[in-house]
FIFI-616414 format. One line per 5 residues: number of its first residue (from 1); their letters; for each residue x, y, z of N, C-alpha, C. Coordinates in Angstrom, 3 decimals, padded with zeros to 6 digits. Layout:
REM residues N
NUM = A = X,Y,Z,X,Y,Z,X,Y,Z | ...;
***
This chain:
REM residues 250
1 = MKKKL = 165.420,-011.412,053.552,166.672,-012.103,053.868,167.767,-011.124,054.273 | 167.813,-010.002,053.575,168.841,-009.023,053.891,168.664,-008.493,055.318 | 167.371,-008.269,055.694,167.106,-007.732,057.025,167.569,-008.702,058.096 | 167.283,-010.008,057.901,167.701,-011.006,058.862,169.216,-011.084,058.943 | 169.869,-010.953,057.796,171.328,-011.012,057.775,171.926,-009.841,058.534;
6 = VLTMA = 171.358,-008.653,058.329,171.843,-007.459,059.025,171.679,-007.617,060.525 | 170.499,-008.130,060.965,170.256,-008.311,062.390,171.214,-009.329,062.994 | 171.448,-010.400,062.229,172.375,-011.430,062.699,173.783,-010.874,062.847 | 174.204,-010.081,061.851,175.541,-009.482,061.907,175.648,-008.488,063.058 | 174.576,-007.727,063.299,174.583,-006.748,064.382,174.714,-007.439,065.734;
11 = LALTL = 173.976,-008.557,065.891,174.065,-009.300,067.138,175.468,-009.872,067.334 | 176.024,-010.402,066.258,177.380,-010.958,066.342,178.391,-009.882,066.720 | 178.216,-008.679,066.119,179.122,-007.583,066.419,179.000,-007.167,067.875 | 177.765,-007.114,068.398,177.546,-006.737,069.793,178.226,-007.712,070.744 | 178.048,-009.023,070.452,178.679,-010.033,071.287,180.195,-009.951,071.204;
16 = SLAAC = 180.705,-009.669,070.011,182.154,-009.557,069.819,182.715,-008.390,070.603 | 182.018,-007.244,070.561,182.477,-006.067,071.292,182.437,-006.316,072.789 | 181.405,-007.010,073.256,181.310,-007.312,074.684,182.479,-008.173,075.129 | 182.832,-009.156,074.280,183.969,-010.019,074.607,185.265,-009.244,074.594 | 185.429,-008.366,073.584,186.659,-007.571,073.496,186.786,-006.625,074.676;
21 = GKGGN = 185.663,-006.157,075.200,185.689,-005.204,076.301,186.322,-005.755,077.556 | 186.417,-007.096,077.668,187.038,-007.687,078.838,188.546,-007.519,078.815 | 189.108,-007.372,077.622,190.532,-007.063,077.496,191.449,-008.039,078.212 | 191.072,-009.327,078.252,191.925,-010.302,078.924,191.670,-010.389,080.411 | 190.747,-009.583,080.952,190.463,-009.600,082.375,189.207,-010.416,082.637;
26 = DGADK = 189.184,-011.620,082.132,188.011,-012.478,082.191,187.599,-012.746,083.629 | 186.304,-012.481,083.918,185.765,-012.803,085.221,186.025,-011.765,086.286 | 186.643,-010.636,085.942,187.022,-009.661,086.948,185.819,-009.009,087.607 | 184.638,-009.043,086.960,183.464,-008.380,087.509,182.555,-009.333,088.278 | 182.895,-010.612,088.350,181.994,-011.597,088.923,182.454,-012.017,090.313;
31 = KSDGV = 181.466,-012.227,091.214,181.743,-012.755,092.538,180.911,-014.010,092.747 | 181.486,-015.017,093.360,180.764,-016.237,093.654,179.829,-016.023,094.837 | 178.885,-016.939,095.026,177.966,-016.864,096.161,178.752,-016.885,097.471 | 178.356,-015.991,098.386,179.009,-015.949,099.687,180.285,-015.145,099.735 | 180.688,-014.588,098.598,181.922,-013.792,098.529,181.574,-012.307,098.634;
36 = MTYAE = 182.356,-011.585,099.412,182.116,-010.162,099.631,182.522,-009.324,098.423 | 181.794,-008.249,098.211,182.278,-007.218,097.306,183.374,-006.440,098.032 | 184.101,-005.609,097.289,185.139,-004.797,097.927,184.519,-003.861,098.965 | 183.362,-003.289,098.650,182.688,-002.379,099.594,182.307,-003.117,100.874 | 181.818,-004.336,100.739,181.450,-005.122,101.923,182.681,-005.464,102.747;
41 = YMDAA = 183.780,-005.760,102.062,185.035,-006.033,102.767,185.485,-004.803,103.547 | 185.436,-003.642,102.915,185.862,-002.418,103.588,184.966,-002.092,104.780 | 183.687,-002.418,104.685,182.743,-002.138,105.781,182.840,-003.165,106.911 | 183.463,-004.302,106.650,183.561,-005.346,107.663,184.406,-004.868,108.840 | 184.023,-005.292,110.038,184.751,-004.903,111.243,186.113,-005.576,111.289;
46 = LDSEV = 187.075,-004.922,111.911,188.378,-005.547,112.117,188.204,-006.797,112.978 | 189.006,-007.793,112.703,189.003,-009.079,113.393,187.805,-009.953,113.041 | 187.007,-009.539,112.057,185.905,-010.379,111.600,186.363,-011.235,110.429 | 185.677,-012.372,110.233,186.018,-013.252,109.130,185.550,-012.648,107.814 | 186.373,-012.742,106.798,186.038,-012.225,105.477,186.297,-013.299,104.429;
51 = VIETY = 185.508,-013.252,103.367,185.694,-014.135,102.223,185.720,-013.272,100.971 | 186.814,-013.288,100.255,186.973,-012.421,099.094,187.463,-013.219,097.893 | 187.221,-012.680,096.711,187.843,-013.163,095.483,188.652,-012.006,094.915 | 189.878,-012.306,094.554,190.787,-011.262,094.117,191.804,-011.874,093.164 | 192.726,-011.054,092.682,193.661,-011.495,091.643,195.087,-011.137,092.053;
56 = VQAKQ = 195.963,-012.096,091.985,197.358,-011.877,092.357,197.991,-010.857,091.413 | 198.625,-009.854,092.001,199.374,-008.874,091.209,200.880,-009.051,091.395 | 201.273,-009.391,092.614,202.699,-009.634,092.892,202.815,-010.527,094.116 | 203.899,-011.305,094.159,204.163,-012.175,095.296,205.328,-011.597,096.094 | 205.108,-011.440,097.389,206.175,-010.893,098.221,207.064,-011.990,098.795;
61 = SWWED = 206.448,-013.052,099.311,207.288,-014.071,099.942,206.518,-015.363,100.175 | 207.277,-016.445,100.294,206.740,-017.740,100.732,207.715,-018.322,101.723 | 207.172,-018.794,102.853,208.038,-019.365,103.869,207.216,-020.292,104.744 | 207.665,-021.520,104.901,207.011,-022.500,105.774,205.512,-022.603,105.476 | 205.205,-022.784,104.182,203.825,-022.957,103.714,202.935,-021.758,104.019;
66 = KATLY = 203.516,-020.558,103.964,202.751,-019.326,104.135,203.155,-018.333,103.042 | 202.146,-017.715,102.428,202.386,-016.796,101.312,201.895,-015.393,101.645 | 202.653,-014.406,101.197,202.254,-013.004,101.322,202.141,-012.420,099.926 | 200.968,-011.824,099.633,200.630,-011.442,098.268,200.042,-010.039,098.200 | 200.333,-009.351,097.091,199.623,-008.124,096.730,198.556,-008.533,095.715;
71 = TQDKD = 197.306,-008.224,096.010,196.219,-008.637,095.131,195.254,-007.487,094.897 | 194.459,-007.600,093.830,193.570,-006.496,093.460,192.457,-007.015,092.556 | 191.276,-006.379,092.637,190.233,-006.582,091.638,189.900,-005.230,091.042 | 188.816,-005.137,090.283,188.512,-003.888,089.593,188.106,-002.779,090.548 | 187.748,-003.133,091.811,187.242,-002.142,092.759,188.254,-001.707,093.799;
76 = GAYFI = 189.240,-002.525,094.075,190.204,-002.173,095.104,191.204,-003.283,095.329 | 192.043,-003.113,096.347,193.159,-004.030,096.566,193.102,-004.646,097.959 | 193.724,-005.816,098.069,193.775,-006.566,099.314,195.204,-007.079,099.511 | 195.754,-006.857,100.686,197.072,-007.404,101.020,196.849,-008.687,101.804 | 197.377,-009.788,101.293,197.200,-011.092,101.914,198.491,-011.455,102.635;
81 = YNAVC = 198.402,-011.615,103.959,199.619,-011.804,104.758,199.658,-013.202,105.380 | 200.715,-013.932,105.071,200.975,-015.243,105.673,199.781,-016.193,105.546 | 199.211,-016.260,104.346,198.120,-017.196,104.094,198.677,-018.604,103.909 | 197.921,-019.584,104.348,198.334,-020.981,104.192,198.413,-021.311,102.701 | 199.576,-021.795,102.263,199.782,-022.041,100.833,200.976,-022.974,100.655;
86 = SEADY = 200.766,-024.079,099.954,201.875,-024.993,099.691,202.850,-024.352,098.702 | 204.060,-024.851,098.677,205.048,-024.336,097.729,204.604,-024.585,096.294 | 203.942,-025.737,096.064,203.460,-026.056,094.717,202.383,-025.070,094.277 | 201.459,-024.727,095.173,200.418,-023.753,094.822,201.006,-022.355,094.666 | 202.005,-022.033,095.495,202.640,-020.709,095.381,203.238,-020.518,093.993;
91 = AKLTP = 203.798,-021.569,093.436,204.378,-021.499,092.088,203.314,-021.215,091.036 | 202.070,-021.595,091.316,200.978,-021.379,090.365,200.426,-019.952,090.423 | 200.777,-019.194,091.447,200.198,-017.861,091.646,200.932,-016.813,090.809 | 200.824,-016.953,089.517,201.422,-015.985,088.603,200.557,-014.731,088.563 | 201.105,-013.582,088.144,200.309,-012.352,088.074,199.035,-012.542,087.254;
96 = GTKIK = 197.922,-012.101,087.834,196.625,-012.221,087.186,195.789,-013.375,087.690 | 196.403,-014.336,088.408,195.686,-015.518,088.870,194.563,-015.143,089.837 | 193.391,-015.724,089.608,192.237,-015.481,090.478,192.293,-016.429,091.674 | 192.054,-015.876,092.863,192.053,-016.693,094.074,190.871,-016.315,094.967 | 190.422,-017.280,095.723,189.430,-017.049,096.779,190.163,-017.143,098.104;
101 = VTGYK = 189.989,-016.144,098.957,190.710,-016.082,100.221,189.712,-016.001,101.368 | 189.876,-016.864,102.336,189.071,-016.839,103.550,189.997,-016.607,104.732 | 189.720,-015.573,105.508,190.594,-015.247,106.629,189.961,-014.184,107.494 | 190.794,-013.483,108.241,190.296,-012.442,109.129,190.904,-011.096,108.733 | 190.060,-010.095,108.735,190.497,-008.733,108.414,191.217,-008.163,109.635;
106 = TEWSG = 192.465,-007.794,109.454,193.262,-007.280,110.560,193.917,-005.953,110.167 | 194.498,-005.313,111.148,195.197,-004.039,110.903,196.477,-004.016,111.716 | 197.536,-003.529,111.076,198.819,-003.390,111.759,199.431,-002.054,111.362 | 199.501,-001.130,112.315,200.083,000.202,112.086,199.449,000.914,110.894 | 198.134,000.707,110.722,197.413,001.374,109.646,197.230,000.532,108.406;
111 = EVEVA = 198.012,-000.549,108.273,197.903,-001.441,107.113,196.789,-002.464,107.350 | 195.759,-002.418,106.506,194.655,-003.368,106.599,194.975,-004.554,105.696 | 194.811,-005.775,106.237,195.209,-006.963,105.500,194.319,-008.140,105.877 | 194.404,-009.181,105.071,193.732,-010.438,105.389,194.801,-011.393,105.900 | 194.648,-011.823,107.138,195.705,-012.609,107.770,195.083,-013.653,108.699;
116 = EGATI = 195.803,-013.949,109.788,195.316,-014.878,110.814,194.944,-016.238,110.226 | 195.911,-016.878,109.570,195.697,-018.212,109.046,194.776,-018.271,107.851 | 194.786,-017.231,107.038,193.937,-017.200,105.838,194.259,-018.381,104.929 | 193.250,-018.835,104.198,193.432,-019.919,103.235,193.175,-019.411,101.822 | 193.772,-020.090,100.847,193.709,-019.678,099.444,193.185,-020.827,098.597;
121 = EIEDG = 192.247,-020.509,097.702,191.804,-021.455,096.681,192.034,-020.812,095.313 | 192.691,-021.541,094.413,192.924,-021.033,093.069,191.682,-021.273,092.219 | 191.229,-020.219,091.494,190.016,-020.299,090.688,190.320,-019.922,089.238 | 189.337,-020.129,088.378,189.468,-019.735,086.979,189.209,-018.241,086.836 | 189.972,-017.589,085.982,189.793,-016.162,085.744,191.119,-015.436,085.801;
126 = SFTAS = 191.152,-014.247,085.235,192.398,-013.489,085.187,192.105,-011.991,085.178 | 192.924,-011.230,085.892,192.811,-009.769,085.895,194.148,-009.184,086.295 | 194.634,-008.254,085.521,195.869,-007.549,085.847,195.586,-006.053,085.878 | 195.868,-005.412,087.000,195.550,-003.998,087.185,196.585,-003.103,086.519 | 196.111,-002.002,085.961,196.999,-000.942,085.487,197.287,000.000,086.651;
131 = ATDVT = 198.431,000.642,086.620,198.799,001.550,087.709,197.921,002.788,087.699 | 197.416,003.164,088.867,196.629,004.380,089.040,197.557,005.504,089.487 | 197.554,006.615,088.790,198.406,007.750,089.139,197.842,008.452,090.375 | 198.567,008.392,091.484,198.109,009.021,092.727,199.043,010.151,093.154 | 199.841,010.642,092.240,200.800,011.701,092.581,200.115,012.886,093.243;
136 = DLLGK = 198.989,013.301,092.701,198.299,014.483,093.221,197.613,014.237,094.559 | 197.587,012.991,095.010,196.962,012.686,096.305,197.979,012.649,097.443 | 199.263,012.751,097.117,200.285,012.783,098.165,200.023,013.979,099.088 | 200.089,013.728,100.378,199.801,014.763,101.355,198.332,014.873,101.703 | 197.488,014.103,101.013,196.041,014.101,101.279,195.661,012.699,101.741;
141 = EEELI = 196.018,012.374,102.970,195.930,010.990,103.429,194.515,010.431,103.396 | 193.515,011.257,103.681,192.144,010.744,103.684,191.718,010.272,102.300 | 192.268,010.888,101.259,191.971,010.465,099.892,192.932,009.358,099.445 | 194.195,009.501,099.809,195.210,008.537,099.372,194.945,007.150,099.950 | 194.488,007.080,101.196,194.310,005.784,101.848,193.223,004.952,101.181;
146 = KHQNE = 192.363,005.579,100.410,191.341,004.842,099.672,191.967,003.935,098.608 | 193.232,004.184,098.278,193.952,003.376,097.286,194.954,002.435,097.958 | 194.809,002.230,099.263,195.734,001.377,100.002,195.877,000.011,099.326 | 197.126,-000.402,099.172,197.519,-001.701,098.601,197.350,-001.792,097.086 | 196.838,-000.775,096.428,196.681,-000.792,094.973,198.038,-000.636,094.272;
151 = FVSFK = 198.056,-001.075,093.027,199.187,-000.810,092.138,199.041,000.628,091.650 | 200.019,001.479,091.985,199.898,002.916,091.742,201.170,003.453,091.080 | 201.069,004.688,090.615,202.232,005.354,090.032,202.396,006.741,090.622 | 203.636,007.219,090.591,203.998,008.562,091.034,204.873,009.150,089.933 | 204.543,010.362,089.508,205.233,010.917,088.341,205.860,012.281,088.625;
156 = GMTVE = 207.022,012.485,088.011,207.674,013.788,088.068,208.123,014.200,089.454 | 208.639,013.234,090.235,209.092,013.547,091.591,210.604,013.720,091.616 | 211.085,014.495,092.568,212.500,014.844,092.655,213.167,014.104,093.800 | 214.295,013.479,093.520,215.043,012.761,094.546,215.735,013.766,095.463 | 215.555,013.585,096.766,216.135,014.473,097.768,217.194,013.732,098.586;
161 = TYEKD = 218.008,014.480,099.311,218.940,013.874,100.262,218.136,013.115,101.317 | 218.555,011.896,101.604,217.799,011.105,102.568,218.006,011.643,103.977 | 216.884,011.875,104.647,216.897,012.343,106.026,215.876,011.551,106.824 | 216.177,011.354,108.103,215.221,010.726,109.009,215.418,011.283,110.409 | 214.319,011.674,111.030,214.342,012.201,112.397,215.353,013.345,112.540;
166 = GQSYD = 215.428,014.180,111.504,216.302,015.342,111.560,217.749,015.061,111.217 | 218.080,013.804,110.963,219.463,013.464,110.606,219.580,013.293,109.100 | 220.571,013.982,108.497,220.832,013.856,107.072,221.922,012.819,106.842 | 221.707,011.960,105.855,222.678,010.913,105.551,223.551,011.271,104.345 | 223.354,012.452,103.781,224.195,012.972,102.709,224.290,012.016,101.521;
171 = CAFVY = 223.147,011.397,101.173,223.099,010.491,100.040,221.655,010.371,099.573 | 221.454,009.732,098.412,220.116,009.656,097.832,219.296,008.496,098.390 | 219.943,007.500,099.014,219.223,006.343,099.550,220.040,005.728,100.677 | 219.385,004.883,101.463,220.092,004.134,102.504,219.597,002.693,102.507 | 220.440,001.808,103.051,220.046,000.412,103.253,219.395,000.296,104.630;
176 = NDDNS = 218.117,-000.096,104.648,217.273,000.006,105.833,217.058,001.490,106.134 | 216.101,001.807,106.951,215.763,003.223,107.115,216.791,004.003,107.921 | 217.784,003.287,108.501,218.835,003.967,109.266,220.230,003.658,108.740 | 220.285,003.134,107.499,221.549,002.791,106.835,222.348,001.731,107.607 | 221.625,000.787,108.207,222.286,-000.254,109.000,222.536,-001.528,108.205;
181 = GSADS = 222.109,-001.554,106.931,222.229,-002.770,106.151,223.173,-002.633,104.980 | 222.979,-003.545,103.996,223.819,-003.539,102.806,223.094,-004.298,101.698 | 223.582,-004.138,100.473,223.011,-004.886,099.355,223.263,-006.380,099.530 | 224.414,-006.726,100.089,224.758,-008.135,100.280,223.772,-008.839,101.208 | 223.214,-008.083,102.148,222.260,-008.678,103.089,220.818,-008.494,102.624;
186 = NSDLY = 220.653,-008.037,101.372,219.315,-007.824,100.817,218.454,-006.923,101.705 | 219.046,-005.846,102.170,218.308,-004.910,103.009,217.296,-004.120,102.188 | 216.254,-003.624,102.853,215.331,-002.718,102.192,216.055,-001.420,101.828 | 215.611,-000.785,100.746,216.148,000.524,100.371,215.131,001.608,100.716 | 215.600,002.694,101.296,214.748,003.845,101.594,215.305,005.067,100.884;
191 = FNVSK = 214.401,005.879,100.330,214.836,007.108,099.669,213.732,008.143,099.764 | 214.146,009.409,099.721,213.203,010.519,099.832,212.987,011.167,098.469 | 211.737,011.462,098.174,211.380,012.169,096.941,210.399,013.280,097.298 | 210.394,014.328,096.478,209.533,015.469,096.785,208.663,015.849,095.595 | 207.577,016.539,095.919,206.663,017.088,094.914,206.006,018.313,095.523;
196 = DGQTY = 206.082,019.419,094.786,205.443,020.663,095.224,205.880,021.073,096.631 | 207.160,020.895,096.910,207.714,021.367,098.180,207.537,020.427,099.352 | 206.879,019.290,099.157,206.685,018.321,100.230,207.517,017.068,099.951 | 208.133,016.519,100.995,209.015,015.360,100.850,208.373,014.116,101.450 | 208.561,012.980,100.759,207.968,011.718,101.173,209.031,010.619,101.125;
201 = TFCVE = 208.877,009.625,101.983,209.809,008.508,102.021,209.199,007.302,101.323 | 209.919,006.750,100.347,209.501,005.562,099.610,210.460,004.411,099.931 | 210.037,003.203,099.585,210.808,002.021,099.980,210.839,000.997,098.857 | 211.970,000.330,098.697,212.034,-000.900,097.914,212.105,-002.042,098.928 | 210.994,-002.762,099.060,210.891,-003.868,100.008,211.654,-005.065,099.451;
206 = SYLCD = 212.709,-005.476,100.150,213.615,-006.489,099.590,212.947,-007.858,099.441 | 211.942,-008.168,100.251,211.222,-009.426,100.057,210.487,-009.436,098.728 | 210.036,-008.249,098.299,209.311,-008.129,097.033,210.270,-007.965,095.863 | 211.258,-007.091,096.024,212.244,-006.808,094.965,213.630,-006.812,095.602 | 214.342,-007.923,095.471,215.626,-008.043,096.152,216.746,-007.368,095.361;
211 = SSTDV = 217.974,-007.539,095.831,219.103,-006.794,095.253,219.440,-007.204,093.825 | 218.841,-008.281,093.335,219.091,-008.704,091.956,218.161,-008.029,090.949 | 217.142,-007.301,091.425,216.115,-006.750,090.538,216.540,-005.399,089.943 | 215.898,-005.059,088.840,216.205,-003.784,088.163,215.878,-002.593,089.038 | 214.756,-002.657,089.774,214.366,-001.495,090.575,215.340,-001.277,091.727;
216 = YKAVE = 215.843,-002.342,092.315,216.825,-002.219,093.395,218.086,-001.526,092.882 | 218.545,-001.976,091.724,219.754,-001.380,091.150,219.507,000.053,090.706 | 218.286,000.342,090.232,217.963,001.705,089.804,218.012,002.674,090.978 | 217.491,002.248,092.130,217.515,003.128,093.311,218.940,003.299,093.812 | 219.749,002.234,093.743,221.154,002.373,094.139,221.889,003.383,093.239;
221 = GLKVG = 221.379,003.601,092.042,222.019,004.526,091.107,221.457,005.933,091.136 | 220.475,006.196,091.996,219.863,007.524,092.039,220.837,008.575,092.556 | 220.633,009.794,092.047,221.408,010.941,092.510,220.440,012.014,092.987 | 220.839,012.727,094.013,220.015,013.828,094.511,219.777,014.816,093.370 | 218.525,015.187,093.168,218.161,016.095,092.089,217.560,015.398,090.881;
226 = DTVDM = 217.702,014.065,090.780,217.075,013.326,089.682,215.555,013.493,089.721 | 214.951,013.556,088.546,213.491,013.527,088.432,213.081,012.130,088.010 | 212.124,011.541,088.745,211.797,010.135,088.527,210.286,009.903,088.419 | 209.939,008.893,087.634,208.602,008.306,087.620,208.714,006.939,088.269 | 207.688,006.544,089.038,207.762,005.291,089.785,206.425,004.566,089.764;
231 = EGYLY = 206.483,003.258,089.951,205.301,002.423,090.147,205.545,001.517,091.341 | 204.462,001.090,091.967,204.595,000.184,093.100,203.266,-000.018,093.790 | 203.320,-000.602,094.975,202.110,-000.930,095.733,202.000,-000.011,096.949 | 200.795,000.519,097.146,200.600,001.530,098.187,200.390,000.870,099.548 | 201.463,000.316,100.052,201.473,-000.232,101.407,201.337,000.920,102.401;
236 = WYNGA = 200.927,000.574,103.616,200.685,001.608,104.631,201.379,001.204,105.923 | 202.182,002.083,106.478,202.812,001.845,107.777,202.905,003.176,108.504 | 201.958,003.405,109.404,201.859,004.706,110.082,201.835,005.838,109.051 | 201.116,005.617,107.989,201.054,006.546,106.862,201.481,005.836,105.589 | 201.413,006.545,104.487,201.764,005.942,103.202,203.223,005.486,103.195;
241 = NPHIT = 203.442,004.228,102.799,204.780,003.641,102.731,204.884,002.828,101.440 | 204.886,003.528,100.293,204.836,002.811,098.997,205.993,001.841,098.824 | 205.672,000.630,098.396,206.676,-000.374,098.061,206.897,-000.306,096.541 | 207.989,000.279,096.135,208.243,000.617,094.741,208.788,-000.586,093.973 | 208.248,-000.790,092.761,208.668,-001.918,091.923,209.350,-001.484,090.632;
246 = SVSVK = 209.248,-000.203,090.280,209.980,000.289,089.102,210.277,001.771,089.272 | 211.436,002.175,088.785,211.877,003.577,088.830,212.516,003.910,087.492 | 212.098,005.014,086.912,212.769,005.494,085.695,213.167,006.949,085.895 | 214.409,007.251,085.546,214.915,008.614,085.655,214.593,009.352,084.372 | 213.983,010.514,084.486,213.569,011.272,083.304,214.724,012.121,082.809;
***
């Protein structure tokens, strides 16, 4: 009897550990029939139809029954652009929500996305990605681009005077990349940060984080010389163009 009890307890413990190992990311490893893996999606030709299952990480915008989303699974990330989505369904797309997306794989200025009238189906399951530290990959585009659209972090970077095309703006940030906007108009924020002698331009995308958000106000408060840690989504526009969602000054 004791032996049977021990075996029963061992089996129960094994099942319990397996369940705990999911850590709230139920279903993140499963794909339905006919759905591509991340590797298959990456290998698919541009302008070909793709079918993926992924998890909403952040919502950028909804307009005229079209949604733009940052999404990710355990293997990689997918940017969903202007997918057909009712306002009622958009409200249901909270962080972690599992969705099935059917659309066409497209590219715009280096940014690979699912677009061209993509459709969304809400499914059961949940997964929320932790930020991947890619600080050491800055300047190594062939390696960095493998994390395109992922939720990422950058640590220990220094705020520099904002410059573009050889022109210095004598400040830590600008509204729009040429300082043509304002907070009142919910313009994007651009700022320069450096690491190991190299300078990079980061962005607070106002559709994702508008002027009412903490990150928008944090960037407005930056000073040249500040050391910052940041998180955001590794968007791509003619090179890395991170869309930052949080900034902390060290």
